[in-house]
C-alpha positions as CSV (number, residue, x, y, z in Angstrom):
1,X,0.1,-0.2,-0.1
2,X,1.3,3.4,-0.8
3,X,2.2,5.7,2.0
4,X,1.9,9.4,2.3
5,X,-0.4,9.9,-0.5
6,X,-1.0,13.5,-0.2
7,X,-4.8,15.1,-0.8
8,X,-4.8,17.9,-2.5
9,X,-6.9,20.7,-1.3
10,X,-5.6,23.1,-3.4
11,X,-6.6,21.0,-7.1
12,X,-9.6,19.9,-5.1
13,X,-10.9,23.5,-4.1
14,X,-10.2,24.6,-7.7
15,X,-12.8,22.0,-9.0
16,X,-15.3,23.0,-6.5
17,X,-14.7,26.8,-7.4
18,X,-15.4,26.0,-11.0
19,X,-18.3,24.0,-10.0
20,X,-19.4,27.0,-8.2
21,X,-19.0,29.4,-11.2
22,X,-21.1,27.2,-13.4
23,X,-24.2,27.5,-10.9
24,X,-23.4,31.2,-10.6
25,X,-23.7,32.0,-14.1
26,X,-26.8,30.0,-14.4
27,X,-28.4,32.1,-11.3
28,X,-26.8,35.2,-14.0
29,X,-28.6,34.1,-16.7
30,X,-31.8,33.8,-15.1
31,X,-31.5,37.3,-13.6
32,X,-30.1,37.0,-10.1
33,X,-26.2,37.7,-8.9
34,X,-25.2,36.0,-5.8
35,X,-24.2,38.2,-2.9
36,X,-22.1,37.8,0.0
37,X,-21.6,40.4,2.8
38,X,-18.8,39.8,5.3
39,X,-18.4,42.1,8.0
40,X,-15.1,42.6,9.9
41,X,-15.3,44.1,13.3
42,X,-11.9,45.5,14.5
43,X,-8.6,45.4,13.2
44,X,-6.9,41.7,14.1
45,X,-4.7,41.2,11.2
46,X,-5.3,37.4,10.9
47,X,-9.3,37.9,10.2
48,X,-8.3,40.6,7.7
49,X,-6.4,38.4,5.7
50,X,-9.1,36.0,5.5
51,X,-11.8,38.4,4.8
52,X,-9.4,39.8,2.0
53,X,-9.0,36.0,0.3
54,X,-12.9,35.0,0.9
55,X,-13.7,38.0,-1.0
56,X,-11.1,37.5,-3.5
57,X,-12.2,34.2,-4.5
58,X,-16.1,35.0,-4.7
59,X,-15.1,37.9,-7.2
60,X,-13.6,34.7,-8.9
61,X,-16.7,32.5,-9.2
62,X,-19.0,35.7,-10.1
63,X,-20.4,36.5,-6.4
64,X,-20.8,39.9,-5.6
65,X,-18.8,40.3,-2.3
66,X,-19.3,43.2,-0.4
67,X,-16.8,43.8,2.9
68,X,-18.6,46.2,6.0
69,X,-15.4,47.3,8.2
70,X,-16.6,48.2,11.5
71,X,-14.1,50.1,14.5
72,X,-13.2,47.9,17.4
73,X,-15.7,50.1,19.5
74,X,-18.4,48.8,17.8
75,X,-21.5,47.8,20.4
76,X,-23.3,44.8,20.1
77,X,-26.3,46.5,19.6
78,X,-24.8,48.7,17.1
79,X,-23.8,45.3,14.9
80,X,-27.1,43.3,15.6
81,X,-28.9,46.6,13.8
82,X,-26.4,46.1,11.0
83,X,-27.4,42.2,11.0
84,X,-31.1,43.2,10.5
85,X,-30.4,45.3,7.7
86,X,-28.3,42.6,5.8
87,X,-31.1,40.1,6.6
88,X,-33.8,42.6,5.2
89,X,-31.8,43.0,2.1
90,X,-32.6,41.1,-0.9
91,X,-29.3,41.6,-2.6
92,X,-27.5,39.5,0.3
93,X,-27.7,36.3,-0.3
94,X,-25.0,35.3,2.2
95,X,-24.1,37.1,5.6
96,X,-20.7,36.0,7.3
97,X,-19.4,37.7,10.4
98,X,-15.8,37.3,11.2
99,X,-14.9,35.9,14.1
100,X,-13.4,36.5,16.5
101,X,-15.0,39.2,17.7
102,X,-14.0,42.5,20.0
103,X,-14.6,41.4,24.0
104,X,-17.9,43.3,24.3
105,X,-20.1,41.5,21.6
106,X,-21.1,38.4,22.3
107,X,-21.0,35.8,19.4
108,X,-23.6,33.5,20.1
109,X,-25.8,36.1,20.0
110,X,-24.7,37.4,17.0
111,X,-24.7,34.1,15.3
112,X,-28.5,33.6,16.2
113,X,-29.3,37.1,14.6
114,X,-28.6,36.0,11.3
115,X,-31.1,34.8,9.3
116,X,-30.5,31.1,9.2
117,X,-31.7,31.3,5.0
118,X,-28.4,33.4,4.9
119,X,-25.9,31.9,7.3
120,X,-23.7,30.4,4.9
121,X,-21.1,29.9,7.6
122,X,-23.4,27.1,9.2
123,X,-23.2,28.1,12.4
124,X,-26.7,29.2,13.5
125,X,-28.7,27.0,16.1
126,X,-31.4,26.0,12.9
127,X,-28.1,25.2,10.7
128,X,-26.7,23.2,13.1
129,X,-30.0,21.1,13.6
130,X,-30.7,20.4,10.3
131,X,-27.1,19.2,9.6
132,X,-27.7,17.1,12.6
133,X,-30.8,15.4,11.4
134,X,-29.5,14.7,8.2
135,X,-31.4,17.0,6.4
136,X,-30.3,18.8,3.2
137,X,-31.9,22.1,4.1
138,X,-29.5,23.2,6.0
139,X,-26.0,25.1,5.6
140,X,-22.9,22.7,6.9
141,X,-20.1,24.6,8.4
142,X,-17.7,25.2,5.9
143,X,-14.1,23.3,6.9
144,X,-16.3,19.7,8.2
145,X,-18.4,20.4,4.4
146,X,-14.5,20.3,3.1
147,X,-13.5,17.6,4.8
148,X,-16.3,15.7,4.1
149,X,-15.8,16.5,0.1
150,X,-12.3,15.8,0.7
151,X,-13.2,12.0,1.7
152,X,-15.6,11.3,-1.3
153,X,-13.1,12.7,-4.1
154,X,-10.4,10.6,-2.7
155,X,-12.8,7.5,-2.7
156,X,-12.2,6.8,1.2
157,X,-14.6,4.2,2.5
158,X,-16.2,5.6,5.6
159,X,-19.3,2.5,5.9
160,X,-18.8,1.1,8.7
161,X,-15.2,2.7,9.4
162,X,-13.8,3.8,12.9
163,X,-13.2,7.7,12.5
164,X,-11.9,9.6,15.2
165,X,-12.0,13.3,15.3
166,X,-9.6,15.3,17.7
167,X,-11.6,18.3,19.1
168,X,-15.3,19.0,20.3
169,X,-15.4,22.9,18.9
170,X,-18.7,24.0,17.3
171,X,-17.0,25.2,14.0
172,X,-15.5,21.6,13.5
173,X,-15.4,18.9,16.0
174,X,-19.0,18.7,16.6
175,X,-20.5,19.3,13.0
176,X,-17.7,17.0,11.6
177,X,-19.0,14.0,14.2
178,X,-22.8,14.9,12.8
179,X,-22.0,14.8,9.3
180,X,-19.7,11.1,9.5
181,X,-22.5,9.3,11.0
182,X,-25.3,10.0,8.6
183,X,-26.8,7.5,6.8
184,X,-25.0,7.0,3.8
185,X,-21.9,7.9,5.6
186,X,-21.8,5.5,8.1
187,X,-18.8,5.9,9.9
188,X,-18.5,4.7,13.7
189,X,-17.2,8.0,15.2
190,X,-15.3,8.4,18.3
191,X,-14.9,12.2,19.5
192,X,-11.9,13.0,21.2
193,X,-10.7,16.1,23.3
194,X,-8.9,17.9,26.3
195,X,-10.3,15.3,28.9
196,X,-9.9,12.2,27.2
197,X,-7.7,9.6,28.4
198,X,-5.1,8.2,26.2
199,X,-5.8,9.8,23.2
200,X,-3.3,7.5,21.2
201,X,-5.5,4.4,22.1
202,X,-8.5,5.7,20.2
203,X,-6.0,7.0,17.2
204,X,-4.3,3.8,16.9
205,X,-7.4,1.9,16.1
206,X,-8.8,4.7,13.7
207,X,-8.9,3.7,9.9
208,X,-9.9,7.8,9.7
209,X,-8.4,10.7,11.6
210,X,-9.6,14.3,11.6
211,X,-7.2,16.2,14.1
212,X,-8.9,19.9,14.8
213,X,-7.8,20.9,18.1
214,X,-5.3,23.7,17.5
215,X,-1.8,22.0,19.1
216,X,0.9,21.6,16.8
217,X,2.0,18.4,15.9
218,X,-0.2,16.8,18.6
219,X,-0.6,13.7,16.0
220,X,2.6,11.7,15.9
221,X,3.6,8.6,14.1
222,X,3.6,6.2,16.8
223,X,-0.5,7.4,17.0
224,X,-1.4,6.4,13.6
225,X,-2.3,3.0,12.2
226,X,-0.4,1.8,9.4
227,X,-2.7,2.8,6.1
228,X,-5.2,5.2,8.4
229,X,-6.4,8.3,6.4
230,X,-5.2,11.5,8.2
231,X,-7.1,14.9,7.7
232,X,-5.5,18.0,9.5
233,X,-7.9,20.7,9.8
234,X,-4.9,22.9,12.3
235,X,-3.2,25.8,11.5
236,X,-0.7,26.8,13.9
237,X,2.1,29.5,14.1
238,X,5.9,28.0,15.1
239,X,8.8,30.0,15.7
240,X,11.0,29.7,13.1
241,X,14.1,31.9,12.9
242,X,14.8,30.8,8.8
243,X,11.4,31.8,7.9
244,X,10.8,35.3,6.3
245,X,8.0,36.1,8.7
246,X,9.9,34.4,11.6
247,X,7.5,31.7,11.9
248,X,6.1,29.0,9.7
249,X,2.9,27.1,9.8
250,X,2.1,23.7,10.9
251,X,-1.0,21.6,11.5
252,X,-2.1,19.4,14.5
253,X,-0.3,16.3,12.8
254,X,3.3,15.8,12.4
255,X,3.1,15.5,9.2
256,X,7.2,14.2,8.0
257,X,6.8,11.4,10.5
258,X,2.7,10.9,10.1
259,X,2.9,11.0,6.2
260,X,5.4,7.8,6.3
261,X,2.5,5.8,7.9
262,X,-0.9,7.0,6.3
263,X,-2.4,6.0,3.3
264,X,-3.5,9.7,2.9
265,X,-2.5,12.5,4.2
266,X,-3.7,16.5,4.1
267,X,-0.9,18.8,4.1
268,X,-0.3,22.2,5.5
269,X,-1.2,24.8,4.4
270,X,-2.4,23.4,1.4
271,X,-5.0,21.0,2.7
272,X,-8.4,21.6,4.5
273,X,-7.7,25.4,4.1
274,X,-8.5,26.1,0.6
275,X,-11.9,23.4,0.8
276,X,-12.9,26.0,3.4
277,X,-13.3,28.7,1.3
278,X,-15.0,26.4,-2.1
279,X,-17.5,25.4,0.4
280,X,-18.4,29.0,1.5
281,X,-19.1,30.0,-2.0
282,X,-20.8,26.7,-2.8
283,X,-23.3,27.7,0.4
284,X,-23.5,31.2,-1.1
285,X,-24.7,30.1,-4.9
286,X,-27.2,27.7,-2.8
287,X,-28.3,30.2,-0.7
288,X,-29.2,32.4,-3.8
289,X,-30.7,29.8,-5.6
290,X,-33.0,28.9,-2.8
291,X,-34.0,33.1,-2.7
292,X,-34.7,32.2,-6.4
293,X,-37.0,30.1,-5.9
């Protein structure tokens, strides 16, 4: 069995974006241009980079992208008023409020204020419930949706497979588990987290590992069964004096060690990250299509 074959997130994201572009062109032919509005509160540098990349990707597939930048001093009421306006704007089909938010704003309150039909991030409780119950009417969070696309594209058979998800966040871990247990996917899922006893005991039994805990290189080669599929969602900065910016990006998986054990593995960067944005575009196109009826 081949070891260390890469799951190319860049190439797969390109395929998804081409598909979305075709869908958008069809919508435009019917007189509707999908619109995505991203709200950025404050001046977090990483958030600003993410927002720019989302805007650029949107325009490339024909989605009209608008970014609303608000000062860090913005109050919760001011942000909620803006969301109400965007909810009522028929030219806006997707609303994304970039996290994290300043400390004076409660993110759960903000998420719940977004119209579930425009919640292309898939974080609203209505969409969470729809995903959990297996309904196709909801929007799955973009990162887990991207991982599912990877598994399908690379022919990973999840039926009856033991899948270990490391991380229990509302953004990745929990929805990832929800998607994996649905009929037709049929995985047997173990969710591990910071209180899990002997993480390696679980990962060594896994056919598929999805690492999404935000800790650099927490998954090492001795924790992975030979031939397992390893999906690395992590994106961590580690100091590196030789790097131009003084740091380099690594995942939650020790790539150099694990690639010699795993049958398939995602790199960082170039793995799950590009898929996250691609699935955001797909959700936005779906939202526009539903608005058109």
